[in-house]
All heavy atoms as TSV, in Angstrom:
chain	resi	resn	atom	element	x	y	z
A	1	MET	N	N	-8.415	17.434	19.952
A	1	MET	CA	C	-8.948	16.792	18.766
A	1	MET	C	C	-7.863	15.873	18.183
A	1	MET	O	O	-6.717	16.283	18.050
A	1	MET	CB	C	-9.386	17.839	17.726
A	1	MET	CG	C	-9.960	17.255	16.513
A	1	MET	SD	S	-10.443	18.525	15.364
A	1	MET	CE	C	-12.158	18.116	15.250
A	2	LYS	N	N	-8.204	14.687	17.846
A	2	LYS	CA	C	-7.266	13.730	17.241
A	2	LYS	C	C	-7.064	13.995	15.764
A	2	LYS	O	O	-7.993	14.461	15.096
A	2	LYS	CB	C	-7.743	12.290	17.453
A	2	LYS	CG	C	-7.620	11.816	18.841
A	2	LYS	CD	C	-7.848	10.328	18.901
A	2	LYS	CE	C	-7.539	9.839	20.289
A	2	LYS	NZ	N	-7.606	8.375	20.357
A	3	LYS	N	N	-5.912	13.710	15.312
A	3	LYS	CA	C	-5.570	13.908	13.872
A	3	LYS	C	C	-5.496	12.514	13.268
A	3	LYS	O	O	-4.959	11.552	13.836
A	3	LYS	CB	C	-4.255	14.646	13.789
A	3	LYS	CG	C	-3.827	14.924	12.361
A	3	LYS	CD	C	-2.701	15.935	12.330
A	3	LYS	CE	C	-1.369	15.301	12.511
A	3	LYS	NZ	N	-0.234	16.222	12.231
A	4	ILE	N	N	-6.058	12.354	12.080
A	4	ILE	CA	C	-6.009	11.108	11.338
A	4	ILE	C	C	-5.077	11.303	10.118
A	4	ILE	O	O	-5.236	12.278	9.378
A	4	ILE	CB	C	-7.416	10.700	10.815
A	4	ILE	CG1	C	-8.336	10.454	12.021
A	4	ILE	CG2	C	-7.271	9.455	9.968
A	4	ILE	CD1	C	-9.783	10.161	11.612
A	5	ILE	N	N	-4.143	10.391	10.001
A	5	ILE	CA	C	-3.151	10.452	8.927
A	5	ILE	C	C	-3.426	9.296	8.009
A	5	ILE	O	O	-3.588	8.136	8.460
A	5	ILE	CB	C	-1.731	10.401	9.429
A	5	ILE	CG1	C	-1.464	11.576	10.355
A	5	ILE	CG2	C	-0.726	10.360	8.268
A	5	ILE	CD1	C	-0.096	11.467	11.074
A	6	TYR	N	N	-3.502	9.516	6.703
A	6	TYR	CA	C	-3.678	8.468	5.704
A	6	TYR	C	C	-2.463	8.380	4.867
A	6	TYR	O	O	-1.792	9.364	4.574
A	6	TYR	CB	C	-4.892	8.762	4.763
A	6	TYR	CG	C	-6.241	8.715	5.467
A	6	TYR	CD1	C	-6.822	9.835	6.001
A	6	TYR	CD2	C	-6.894	7.534	5.591
A	6	TYR	CE1	C	-8.062	9.795	6.604
A	6	TYR	CE2	C	-8.106	7.440	6.190
A	6	TYR	CZ	C	-8.695	8.566	6.693
A	6	TYR	OH	O	-9.896	8.500	7.333
A	7	LYS	N	N	-2.112	7.177	4.497
A	7	LYS	CA	C	-0.995	6.901	3.531
A	7	LYS	C	C	-1.535	5.991	2.471
A	7	LYS	O	O	-2.241	5.027	2.730
A	7	LYS	CB	C	0.189	6.257	4.235
A	7	LYS	CG	C	0.916	7.205	5.193
A	7	LYS	CD	C	2.365	6.870	5.228
A	7	LYS	CE	C	3.028	7.867	6.132
A	7	LYS	NZ	N	4.354	8.083	5.849
A	8	VAL	N	N	-1.141	6.295	1.264
A	8	VAL	CA	C	-1.568	5.480	0.081
A	8	VAL	C	C	-0.259	4.897	-0.516
A	8	VAL	O	O	0.698	5.622	-0.766
A	8	VAL	CB	C	-2.302	6.359	-0.923
A	8	VAL	CG1	C	-2.653	5.537	-2.165
A	8	VAL	CG2	C	-3.563	6.959	-0.338
A	9	CYS	N	N	-0.349	3.594	-0.777
A	9	CYS	CA	C	0.825	2.935	-1.368
A	9	CYS	C	C	0.396	2.137	-2.601
A	9	CYS	O	O	-0.438	1.271	-2.543
A	9	CYS	CB	C	1.451	1.970	-0.325
A	9	CYS	SG	S	2.786	0.979	-1.007
A	10	ASP	N	N	0.957	2.553	-3.760
A	10	ASP	CA	C	0.793	1.744	-4.960
A	10	ASP	C	C	2.030	0.862	-5.031
A	10	ASP	O	O	3.144	1.303	-5.226
A	10	ASP	CB	C	0.752	2.638	-6.229
A	10	ASP	CG	C	-0.507	3.435	-6.375
A	10	ASP	OD1	O	-1.459	3.105	-5.619
A	10	ASP	OD2	O	-0.577	4.323	-7.189
A	11	TYR	N	N	1.836	-0.428	-4.786
A	11	TYR	CA	C	2.969	-1.354	-4.771
A	11	TYR	C	C	3.453	-1.609	-6.174
A	11	TYR	O	O	2.747	-2.214	-6.976
A	11	TYR	CB	C	2.599	-2.636	-4.039
A	11	TYR	CG	C	3.772	-3.341	-3.479
A	11	TYR	CD1	C	4.201	-3.115	-2.169
A	11	TYR	CD2	C	4.538	-4.201	-4.275
A	11	TYR	CE1	C	5.293	-3.721	-1.670
A	11	TYR	CE2	C	5.672	-4.797	-3.748
A	11	TYR	CZ	C	5.998	-4.569	-2.462
A	11	TYR	OH	O	7.123	-5.182	-1.961
A	12	PRO	N	N	4.656	-1.110	-6.548
A	12	PRO	CA	C	5.120	-1.278	-7.916
A	12	PRO	C	C	5.465	-2.700	-8.276
A	12	PRO	O	O	5.991	-3.440	-7.423
A	12	PRO	CB	C	6.350	-0.380	-7.990
A	12	PRO	CG	C	6.772	-0.237	-6.596
A	12	PRO	CD	C	5.603	-0.409	-5.716
A	13	ASN	N	N	5.162	-3.079	-9.490
A	13	ASN	CA	C	5.515	-4.409	-10.028
A	13	ASN	C	C	5.127	-5.572	-9.117
A	13	ASN	O	O	5.886	-6.451	-8.820
A	13	ASN	CB	C	7.037	-4.445	-10.284
A	13	ASN	CG	C	7.488	-3.372	-11.236
A	13	ASN	OD1	O	6.837	-3.080	-12.205
A	13	ASN	ND2	N	8.638	-2.765	-10.974
A	14	ILE	N	N	3.870	-5.513	-8.705
A	14	ILE	CA	C	3.343	-6.529	-7.803
A	14	ILE	C	C	3.486	-7.958	-8.351
A	14	ILE	O	O	3.661	-8.897	-7.607
A	14	ILE	CB	C	1.908	-6.205	-7.390
A	14	ILE	CG1	C	1.453	-7.084	-6.212
A	14	ILE	CG2	C	0.935	-6.393	-8.532
A	14	ILE	CD1	C	1.556	-6.432	-4.893
A	15	ASN	N	N	3.411	-8.091	-9.630
A	15	ASN	CA	C	3.459	-9.456	-10.247
A	15	ASN	C	C	4.856	-10.060	-10.086
A	15	ASN	O	O	4.984	-11.277	-10.274
A	15	ASN	CB	C	3.070	-9.361	-11.711
A	15	ASN	CG	C	1.639	-9.047	-11.859
A	15	ASN	OD1	O	0.792	-9.349	-11.038
A	15	ASN	ND2	N	1.272	-8.399	-12.974
A	16	HIS	N	N	5.867	-9.219	-9.817
A	16	HIS	CA	C	7.244	-9.784	-9.669
A	16	HIS	C	C	7.570	-10.194	-8.249
A	16	HIS	O	O	8.679	-10.545	-7.967
A	16	HIS	CB	C	8.238	-8.728	-10.175
A	16	HIS	CG	C	8.017	-8.333	-11.589
A	16	HIS	ND1	N	8.434	-7.182	-12.096
A	16	HIS	CD2	C	7.369	-8.993	-12.624
A	16	HIS	CE1	C	8.095	-7.085	-13.402
A	16	HIS	NE2	N	7.439	-8.140	-13.704
A	17	HIS	N	N	6.611	-10.033	-7.319
A	17	HIS	CA	C	6.870	-10.360	-5.937
A	17	HIS	C	C	5.861	-11.396	-5.474
A	17	HIS	O	O	4.749	-11.470	-5.953
A	17	HIS	CB	C	6.667	-9.104	-5.072
A	17	HIS	CG	C	7.582	-7.955	-5.408
A	17	HIS	ND1	N	8.845	-7.877	-5.034
A	17	HIS	CD2	C	7.337	-6.864	-6.186
A	17	HIS	CE1	C	9.399	-6.797	-5.523
A	17	HIS	NE2	N	8.493	-6.179	-6.226
A	18	ASN	N	N	6.264	-12.212	-4.506
A	18	ASN	CA	C	5.248	-13.079	-3.949
A	18	ASN	C	C	4.571	-12.427	-2.734
A	18	ASN	O	O	5.004	-11.399	-2.291
A	18	ASN	CB	C	5.887	-14.454	-3.515
A	18	ASN	CG	C	6.869	-14.314	-2.421
A	18	ASN	OD1	O	6.705	-13.533	-1.498
A	18	ASN	ND2	N	7.956	-15.098	-2.502
A	19	TYR	N	N	3.482	-12.991	-2.336
A	19	TYR	CA	C	2.653	-12.272	-1.320
A	19	TYR	C	C	3.400	-12.175	0.012
A	19	TYR	O	O	3.150	-11.187	0.743
A	19	TYR	CB	C	1.331	-13.038	-1.127
A	19	TYR	CG	C	1.459	-14.345	-0.427
A	19	TYR	CD1	C	1.285	-14.431	0.951
A	19	TYR	CD2	C	1.742	-15.527	-1.106
A	19	TYR	CE1	C	1.383	-15.655	1.611
A	19	TYR	CE2	C	1.830	-16.720	-0.446
A	19	TYR	CZ	C	1.646	-16.803	0.882
A	19	TYR	OH	O	1.812	-17.996	1.539
A	20	ILE	N	N	4.325	-13.043	0.303
A	20	ILE	CA	C	5.063	-12.928	1.574
A	20	ILE	C	C	5.984	-11.694	1.536
A	20	ILE	O	O	6.062	-10.963	2.524
A	20	ILE	CB	C	5.857	-14.226	1.880
A	20	ILE	CG1	C	4.889	-15.358	2.103
A	20	ILE	CG2	C	6.804	-14.048	3.053
A	20	ILE	CD1	C	5.559	-16.724	2.186
A	21	GLU	N	N	6.654	-11.462	0.424
A	21	GLU	CA	C	7.522	-10.279	0.324
A	21	GLU	C	C	6.674	-8.997	0.440
A	21	GLU	O	O	7.064	-8.045	1.076
A	21	GLU	CB	C	8.197	-10.202	-1.080
A	21	GLU	CG	C	9.301	-11.227	-1.247
A	21	GLU	CD	C	9.916	-11.093	-2.597
A	21	GLU	OE1	O	10.188	-9.995	-3.078
A	21	GLU	OE2	O	10.114	-12.170	-3.241
A	22	VAL	N	N	5.522	-8.979	-0.214
A	22	VAL	CA	C	4.656	-7.797	-0.165
A	22	VAL	C	C	4.147	-7.567	1.266
A	22	VAL	O	O	4.216	-6.456	1.780
A	22	VAL	CB	C	3.415	-7.943	-1.153
A	22	VAL	CG1	C	2.432	-6.843	-0.946
A	22	VAL	CG2	C	3.906	-8.013	-2.583
A	23	GLU	N	N	3.686	-8.613	1.913
A	23	GLU	CA	C	3.155	-8.509	3.274
A	23	GLU	C	C	4.247	-8.015	4.233
A	23	GLU	O	O	4.047	-7.128	5.036
A	23	GLU	CB	C	2.650	-9.881	3.710
A	23	GLU	CG	C	2.040	-9.851	5.098
A	23	GLU	CD	C	1.502	-11.203	5.504
A	23	GLU	OE1	O	1.172	-12.040	4.627
A	23	GLU	OE2	O	1.437	-11.450	6.717
A	24	ASN	N	N	5.449	-8.592	4.151
A	24	ASN	CA	C	6.562	-8.183	4.986
A	24	ASN	C	C	6.950	-6.699	4.766
A	24	ASN	O	O	7.153	-5.971	5.747
A	24	ASN	CB	C	7.790	-9.085	4.821
A	24	ASN	CG	C	7.606	-10.430	5.387
A	24	ASN	OD1	O	6.768	-10.667	6.270
A	24	ASN	ND2	N	8.371	-11.411	4.859
A	25	ASN	N	N	6.997	-6.286	3.504
A	25	ASN	CA	C	7.365	-4.890	3.203
A	25	ASN	C	C	6.298	-3.951	3.727
A	25	ASN	O	O	6.626	-2.902	4.320
A	25	ASN	CB	C	7.574	-4.709	1.693
A	25	ASN	CG	C	8.095	-3.364	1.366
A	25	ASN	OD1	O	8.850	-2.744	2.122
A	25	ASN	ND2	N	7.707	-2.849	0.260
A	26	LEU	N	N	5.039	-4.237	3.532
A	26	LEU	CA	C	4.000	-3.341	3.991
A	26	LEU	C	C	3.934	-3.300	5.514
A	26	LEU	O	O	3.737	-2.253	6.117
A	26	LEU	CB	C	2.629	-3.754	3.420
A	26	LEU	CG	C	2.485	-3.572	1.916
A	26	LEU	CD1	C	1.161	-4.146	1.403
A	26	LEU	CD2	C	2.655	-2.114	1.502
A	27	ASN	N	N	4.158	-4.437	6.160
A	27	ASN	CA	C	4.193	-4.484	7.641
A	27	ASN	C	C	5.333	-3.633	8.150
A	27	ASN	O	O	5.202	-2.892	9.119
A	27	ASN	CB	C	4.268	-5.891	8.164
A	27	ASN	CG	C	2.974	-6.615	8.144
A	27	ASN	OD1	O	1.933	-6.032	8.126
A	27	ASN	ND2	N	3.067	-7.937	8.043
A	28	ASN	N	N	6.514	-3.752	7.532
A	28	ASN	CA	C	7.706	-2.984	7.959
A	28	ASN	C	C	7.560	-1.486	7.662
A	28	ASN	O	O	7.986	-0.683	8.442
A	28	ASN	CB	C	8.964	-3.542	7.333
A	28	ASN	CG	C	9.306	-4.920	7.882
A	28	ASN	OD1	O	8.957	-5.285	9.013
A	28	ASN	ND2	N	9.990	-5.712	7.081
A	29	SER	N	N	7.012	-1.187	6.522
A	29	SER	CA	C	6.906	0.181	6.087
A	29	SER	C	C	5.815	0.960	6.770
A	29	SER	O	O	5.936	2.132	7.066
A	29	SER	CB	C	6.660	0.245	4.563
A	29	SER	OG	O	7.709	-0.287	3.864
A	30	PHE	N	N	4.698	0.320	7.096
A	30	PHE	CA	C	3.503	0.990	7.630
A	30	PHE	C	C	3.055	0.432	8.956
A	30	PHE	O	O	2.776	1.172	9.874
A	30	PHE	CB	C	2.350	0.992	6.642
A	30	PHE	CG	C	2.718	1.617	5.315
A	30	PHE	CD1	C	3.026	0.905	4.180
A	30	PHE	CD2	C	2.714	3.073	5.233
A	30	PHE	CE1	C	3.365	1.560	3.021
A	30	PHE	CE2	C	3.040	3.672	4.024
A	30	PHE	CZ	C	3.338	2.912	2.937
A	31	GLY	N	N	2.945	-0.873	9.019
A	31	GLY	CA	C	2.414	-1.485	10.246
A	31	GLY	C	C	3.222	-1.216	11.480
A	31	GLY	O	O	2.682	-0.945	12.586
A	32	ASN	N	N	4.549	-1.248	11.371
A	32	ASN	CA	C	5.410	-1.015	12.489
A	32	ASN	C	C	5.420	0.450	12.927
A	32	ASN	O	O	5.916	0.803	13.975
A	32	ASN	CB	C	6.846	-1.489	12.172
A	32	ASN	CG	C	6.927	-2.982	12.059
A	32	ASN	OD1	O	6.052	-3.685	12.502
A	32	ASN	ND2	N	7.998	-3.462	11.451
A	33	GLN	N	N	4.878	1.330	12.062
A	33	GLN	CA	C	4.800	2.765	12.418
A	33	GLN	C	C	3.406	3.135	12.955
A	33	GLN	O	O	3.122	4.292	13.158
A	33	GLN	CB	C	5.050	3.627	11.112
A	33	GLN	CG	C	6.423	3.435	10.567
A	33	GLN	CD	C	6.592	4.176	9.260
A	33	GLN	OE1	O	5.852	5.096	8.946
A	33	GLN	NE2	N	7.594	3.827	8.464
A	34	GLY	N	N	2.570	2.130	13.246
A	34	GLY	CA	C	1.281	2.372	13.820
A	34	GLY	C	C	0.131	2.496	12.830
A	34	GLY	O	O	-0.989	2.855	13.250
A	35	PHE	N	N	0.375	2.327	11.549
A	35	PHE	CA	C	-0.692	2.436	10.550
A	35	PHE	C	C	-1.449	1.111	10.482
A	35	PHE	O	O	-0.899	0.043	10.650
A	35	PHE	CB	C	-0.139	2.752	9.190
A	35	PHE	CG	C	0.320	4.158	9.039
A	35	PHE	CD1	C	1.611	4.541	9.341
A	35	PHE	CD2	C	-0.548	5.177	8.678
A	35	PHE	CE1	C	2.058	5.819	9.188
A	35	PHE	CE2	C	-0.150	6.469	8.533
A	35	PHE	CZ	C	1.177	6.804	8.811
A	36	GLU	N	N	-2.755	1.193	10.201
A	36	GLU	CA	C	-3.576	0.011	9.968
A	36	GLU	C	C	-4.084	0.067	8.549
A	36	GLU	O	O	-4.447	1.085	8.037
A	36	GLU	CB	C	-4.709	-0.085	10.981
A	36	GLU	CG	C	-5.754	0.981	10.829
A	36	GLU	CD	C	-6.929	0.810	11.770
A	36	GLU	OE1	O	-7.626	-0.219	11.683
A	36	GLU	OE2	O	-7.106	1.666	12.629
A	37	LEU	N	N	-4.105	-1.117	7.924
A	37	LEU	CA	C	-4.646	-1.229	6.576
A	37	LEU	C	C	-6.154	-1.152	6.613
A	37	LEU	O	O	-6.823	-1.863	7.325
A	37	LEU	CB	C	-4.194	-2.597	6.007
A	37	LEU	CG	C	-4.658	-2.857	4.587
A	37	LEU	CD1	C	-4.030	-1.885	3.571
A	37	LEU	CD2	C	-4.281	-4.283	4.177
A	38	ILE	N	N	-6.688	-0.191	5.850
A	38	ILE	CA	C	-8.185	-0.043	5.859
A	38	ILE	C	C	-8.816	-0.534	4.594
A	38	ILE	O	O	-9.953	-0.956	4.575
A	38	ILE	CB	C	-8.592	1.409	6.190
A	38	ILE	CG1	C	-8.050	2.417	5.244
A	38	ILE	CG2	C	-8.254	1.749	7.629
A	38	ILE	CD1	C	-8.577	3.806	5.394
A	39	THR	N	N	-8.117	-0.514	3.482
A	39	THR	CA	C	-8.692	-1.031	2.216
A	39	THR	C	C	-7.564	-1.310	1.186
A	39	THR	O	O	-6.512	-0.738	1.276
A	39	THR	CB	C	-9.738	-0.077	1.638
A	39	THR	OG1	O	-10.498	-0.709	0.653
A	39	THR	CG2	C	-9.131	1.164	1.069
A	40	ILE	N	N	-7.925	-2.193	0.253
A	40	ILE	CA	C	-7.086	-2.498	-0.869
A	40	ILE	C	C	-7.971	-2.309	-2.126
A	40	ILE	O	O	-9.060	-2.834	-2.202
A	40	ILE	CB	C	-6.524	-3.897	-0.859
A	40	ILE	CG1	C	-5.706	-4.126	0.413
A	40	ILE	CG2	C	-5.723	-4.165	-2.090
A	40	ILE	CD1	C	-5.300	-5.591	0.615
A	41	ILE	N	N	-7.445	-1.537	-3.090
A	41	ILE	CA	C	-8.206	-1.268	-4.294
A	41	ILE	C	C	-7.499	-1.995	-5.478
A	41	ILE	O	O	-6.284	-1.784	-5.652
A	41	ILE	CB	C	-8.346	0.232	-4.598
A	41	ILE	CG1	C	-9.008	0.904	-3.462
A	41	ILE	CG2	C	-9.048	0.491	-5.907
A	41	ILE	CD1	C	-8.969	2.442	-3.518
A	42	ASP	N	N	-8.227	-2.797	-6.236
A	42	ASP	CA	C	-7.702	-3.447	-7.429
A	42	ASP	C	C	-7.847	-2.442	-8.575
A	42	ASP	O	O	-8.941	-2.114	-9.031
A	42	ASP	CB	C	-8.462	-4.735	-7.720
A	42	ASP	CG	C	-7.908	-5.501	-8.843
A	42	ASP	OD1	O	-7.089	-4.940	-9.638
A	42	ASP	OD2	O	-8.268	-6.714	-8.939
A	43	LEU	N	N	-6.686	-1.978	-9.085
A	43	LEU	CA	C	-6.717	-0.956	-10.127
A	43	LEU	C	C	-6.733	-1.534	-11.548
A	43	LEU	O	O	-6.816	-0.793	-12.535
A	43	LEU	CB	C	-5.478	-0.085	-9.998
A	43	LEU	CG	C	-5.303	0.640	-8.645
A	43	LEU	CD1	C	-3.953	1.306	-8.557
A	43	LEU	CD2	C	-6.426	1.694	-8.489
A	44	GLY	N	N	-6.718	-2.849	-11.670
A	44	GLY	CA	C	-6.771	-3.484	-12.975
A	44	GLY	C	C	-5.391	-3.955	-13.415
A	44	GLY	O	O	-4.389	-3.573	-12.865
A	45	GLU	N	N	-5.434	-4.746	-14.420
A	45	GLU	CA	C	-4.178	-5.402	-14.863
A	45	GLU	C	C	-3.182	-4.461	-15.523
A	45	GLU	O	O	-1.955	-4.667	-15.401
A	45	GLU	CB	C	-4.539	-6.531	-15.848
A	45	GLU	CG	C	-5.419	-7.538	-15.219
A	45	GLU	CD	C	-4.912	-8.943	-15.387
A	45	GLU	OE1	O	-3.879	-9.133	-16.097
A	45	GLU	OE2	O	-5.501	-9.837	-14.815
A	46	ASN	N	N	-3.618	-3.466	-16.249
A	46	ASN	CA	C	-2.690	-2.625	-16.991
A	46	ASN	C	C	-2.555	-1.225	-16.451
A	46	ASN	O	O	-2.495	-0.241	-17.187
A	46	ASN	CB	C	-3.149	-2.571	-18.467
A	46	ASN	CG	C	-3.121	-3.937	-19.107
A	46	ASN	OD1	O	-2.187	-4.663	-18.899
A	46	ASN	ND2	N	-4.141	-4.285	-19.842
A	47	ASN	N	N	-2.498	-1.081	-15.141
A	47	ASN	CA	C	-2.416	0.208	-14.553
A	47	ASN	C	C	-0.956	0.599	-14.288
A	47	ASN	O	O	-0.124	-0.215	-14.024
A	47	ASN	CB	C	-3.165	0.227	-13.186
A	47	ASN	CG	C	-3.194	1.585	-12.579
A	47	ASN	OD1	O	-3.708	2.557	-13.157
A	47	ASN	ND2	N	-2.685	1.706	-11.382
A	48	THR	N	N	-0.629	1.938	-14.386
A	48	THR	CA	C	0.674	2.402	-13.987
A	48	THR	C	C	0.487	3.488	-12.963
A	48	THR	O	O	-0.497	4.225	-12.978
A	48	THR	CB	C	1.467	2.966	-15.226
A	48	THR	OG1	O	0.701	4.007	-15.812
A	48	THR	CG2	C	1.783	1.905	-16.212
A	49	ASN	N	N	1.423	3.568	-12.046
A	49	ASN	CA	C	1.334	4.601	-10.999
A	49	ASN	C	C	2.017	5.910	-11.529
A	49	ASN	O	O	2.399	5.983	-12.661
A	49	ASN	CB	C	1.964	4.119	-9.697
A	49	ASN	CG	C	3.448	3.826	-9.780
A	49	ASN	OD1	O	4.104	4.208	-10.721
A	49	ASN	ND2	N	4.010	3.230	-8.739
A	50	LYS	N	N	2.117	6.892	-10.632
A	50	LYS	CA	C	2.638	8.219	-11.054
A	50	LYS	C	C	4.053	8.150	-11.536
A	50	LYS	O	O	4.513	9.023	-12.245
A	50	LYS	CB	C	2.478	9.211	-9.881
A	50	LYS	CG	C	3.328	8.900	-8.694
A	50	LYS	CD	C	3.086	9.847	-7.563
A	50	LYS	CE	C	3.947	9.474	-6.401
A	50	LYS	NZ	N	3.823	10.292	-5.287
A	51	ASP	N	N	4.818	7.115	-11.155
A	51	ASP	CA	C	6.168	6.968	-11.567
A	51	ASP	C	C	6.365	6.188	-12.837
A	51	ASP	O	O	7.440	5.893	-13.310
A	51	ASP	CB	C	7.029	6.329	-10.442
A	51	ASP	CG	C	7.059	7.094	-9.167
A	51	ASP	OD1	O	7.101	8.342	-9.254
A	51	ASP	OD2	O	7.025	6.500	-8.066
A	52	GLY	N	N	5.219	5.756	-13.429
A	52	GLY	CA	C	5.207	5.024	-14.629
A	52	GLY	C	C	5.482	3.542	-14.446
A	52	GLY	O	O	5.753	2.802	-15.427
A	53	LYS	N	N	5.442	3.048	-13.224
A	53	LYS	CA	C	5.649	1.631	-12.955
A	53	LYS	C	C	4.327	0.938	-12.843
A	53	LYS	O	O	3.355	1.532	-12.415
A	53	LYS	CB	C	6.409	1.450	-11.642
A	53	LYS	CG	C	7.810	2.044	-11.711
A	53	LYS	CD	C	8.580	1.813	-10.433
A	53	LYS	CE	C	9.948	2.406	-10.495
A	53	LYS	NZ	N	10.666	2.263	-9.270
A	54	SER	N	N	4.316	-0.339	-13.252
A	54	SER	CA	C	3.061	-1.087	-13.200
A	54	SER	C	C	2.640	-1.311	-11.752
A	54	SER	O	O	3.520	-1.590	-10.878
A	54	SER	CB	C	3.194	-2.409	-13.938
A	54	SER	OG	O	4.114	-3.218	-13.333
A	55	SER	N	N	1.423	-1.075	-11.427
A	55	SER	CA	C	0.946	-1.317	-10.102
A	55	SER	C	C	-0.531	-1.761	-10.202
A	55	SER	O	O	-1.340	-1.054	-10.749
A	55	SER	CB	C	1.095	-0.101	-9.215
A	55	SER	OG	O	0.362	1.007	-9.764
A	56	ARG	N	N	-0.822	-2.872	-9.649
A	56	ARG	CA	C	-2.196	-3.447	-9.743
A	56	ARG	C	C	-2.965	-3.053	-8.537
A	56	ARG	O	O	-4.172	-2.755	-8.648
A	56	ARG	CB	C	-2.136	-4.931	-9.899
A	56	ARG	CG	C	-3.475	-5.605	-9.709
A	56	ARG	CD	C	-3.853	-6.433	-10.853
A	56	ARG	NE	N	-5.235	-6.836	-10.777
A	56	ARG	CZ	C	-5.708	-7.996	-11.115
A	56	ARG	NH1	N	-4.863	-8.901	-11.626
A	56	ARG	NH2	N	-6.968	-8.269	-11.038
A	57	PHE	N	N	-2.372	-3.041	-7.342
A	57	PHE	CA	C	-3.134	-2.829	-6.103
A	57	PHE	C	C	-2.708	-1.561	-5.442
A	57	PHE	O	O	-1.518	-1.218	-5.366
A	57	PHE	CB	C	-2.939	-4.021	-5.165
A	57	PHE	CG	C	-3.454	-5.290	-5.704
A	57	PHE	CD1	C	-2.616	-6.227	-6.280
A	57	PHE	CD2	C	-4.809	-5.586	-5.718
A	57	PHE	CE1	C	-3.072	-7.407	-6.774
A	57	PHE	CE2	C	-5.286	-6.749	-6.245
A	57	PHE	CZ	C	-4.431	-7.670	-6.782
A	58	ARG	N	N	-3.684	-0.847	-4.860
A	58	ARG	CA	C	-3.435	0.398	-4.105
A	58	ARG	C	C	-3.885	0.052	-2.665
A	58	ARG	O	O	-4.959	-0.341	-2.385
A	58	ARG	CB	C	-4.256	1.571	-4.647
A	58	ARG	CG	C	-4.113	2.800	-3.811
A	58	ARG	CD	C	-4.709	3.978	-4.515
A	58	ARG	NE	N	-3.777	4.302	-5.631
A	58	ARG	CZ	C	-4.128	5.039	-6.695
A	58	ARG	NH1	N	-5.369	5.509	-6.833
A	58	ARG	NH2	N	-3.275	5.305	-7.624
A	59	TYR	N	N	-2.920	0.251	-1.746
A	59	TYR	CA	C	-3.155	-0.033	-0.321
A	59	TYR	C	C	-3.350	1.294	0.398
A	59	TYR	O	O	-2.566	2.216	0.207
A	59	TYR	CB	C	-1.924	-0.764	0.296
A	59	TYR	CG	C	-1.663	-2.124	-0.332
A	59	TYR	CD1	C	-0.884	-2.238	-1.466
A	59	TYR	CD2	C	-2.217	-3.255	0.237
A	59	TYR	CE1	C	-0.650	-3.463	-2.049
A	59	TYR	CE2	C	-1.945	-4.466	-0.345
A	59	TYR	CZ	C	-1.211	-4.578	-1.499
A	59	TYR	OH	O	-0.964	-5.794	-2.071
A	60	ILE	N	N	-4.391	1.393	1.222
A	60	ILE	CA	C	-4.680	2.608	1.949
A	60	ILE	C	C	-4.580	2.321	3.420
A	60	ILE	O	O	-5.258	1.405	3.936
A	60	ILE	CB	C	-6.029	3.205	1.557
A	60	ILE	CG1	C	-6.037	3.523	0.080
A	60	ILE	CG2	C	-6.328	4.470	2.365
A	60	ILE	CD1	C	-7.344	4.008	-0.485
A	61	PHE	N	N	-3.779	3.100	4.138
A	61	PHE	CA	C	-3.518	2.921	5.569
A	61	PHE	C	C	-4.030	4.136	6.317
A	61	PHE	O	O	-4.034	5.224	5.771
A	61	PHE	CB	C	-1.995	2.741	5.811
A	61	PHE	CG	C	-1.433	1.513	5.206
A	61	PHE	CD1	C	-0.971	1.509	3.927
A	61	PHE	CD2	C	-1.296	0.378	5.959
A	61	PHE	CE1	C	-0.439	0.386	3.353
A	61	PHE	CE2	C	-0.761	-0.781	5.412
A	61	PHE	CZ	C	-0.303	-0.744	4.120
A	62	LYS	N	N	-4.324	3.938	7.617
A	62	LYS	CA	C	-4.807	4.978	8.474
A	62	LYS	C	C	-4.108	4.913	9.834
A	62	LYS	O	O	-3.835	3.841	10.324
A	62	LYS	CB	C	-6.305	4.848	8.652
A	62	LYS	CG	C	-6.916	5.854	9.587
A	62	LYS	CD	C	-8.417	5.661	9.662
A	62	LYS	CE	C	-8.741	4.762	10.871
A	62	LYS	NZ	N	-10.149	4.733	11.193
A	63	LYS	N	N	-3.856	6.066	10.414
A	63	LYS	CA	C	-3.217	6.141	11.736
A	63	LYS	C	C	-3.889	7.293	12.492
A	63	LYS	O	O	-4.020	8.416	11.960
A	63	LYS	CB	C	-1.750	6.386	11.587
A	63	LYS	CG	C	-0.960	6.574	12.881
A	63	LYS	CD	C	0.504	6.766	12.580
A	63	LYS	CE	C	1.311	6.987	13.773
A	63	LYS	NZ	N	2.713	7.208	13.456
A	64	ASN	N	N	-4.241	7.080	13.764
A	64	ASN	CA	C	-4.776	8.095	14.630
A	64	ASN	C	C	-3.647	8.681	15.466
A	64	ASN	O	O	-2.843	7.945	16.024
A	64	ASN	CB	C	-5.843	7.546	15.569
A	64	ASN	CG	C	-7.084	7.157	14.784
A	64	ASN	OD1	O	-7.503	7.782	13.880
A	64	ASN	ND2	N	-7.632	6.031	15.180
A	65	GLU	N	N	-3.572	10.005	15.507
A	65	GLU	CA	C	-2.591	10.647	16.368
A	65	GLU	C	C	-3.235	11.575	17.346
A	65	GLU	O	O	-4.277	12.129	17.150
A	65	GLU	CB	C	-1.584	11.481	15.511
A	65	GLU	CG	C	-0.559	10.630	14.889
A	65	GLU	CD	C	0.640	11.445	14.384
A	65	GLU	OE1	O	0.540	12.657	14.328
A	65	GLU	OE2	O	1.628	10.785	14.095
């Protein structure tokens, strides 16, 4: 039986980064490890993540093992 692994990333302070920096970081952090992006959730303009940092988008990745 195959195992499915999910990773969730709240990208902190997304407004301070351009889309190329975000894309490169997500590709290096998850894509190069075999994860595929399955969805992006817009959490709204004034959302904070568990660390208290602003985060607008939540990225959900999946990997089959």
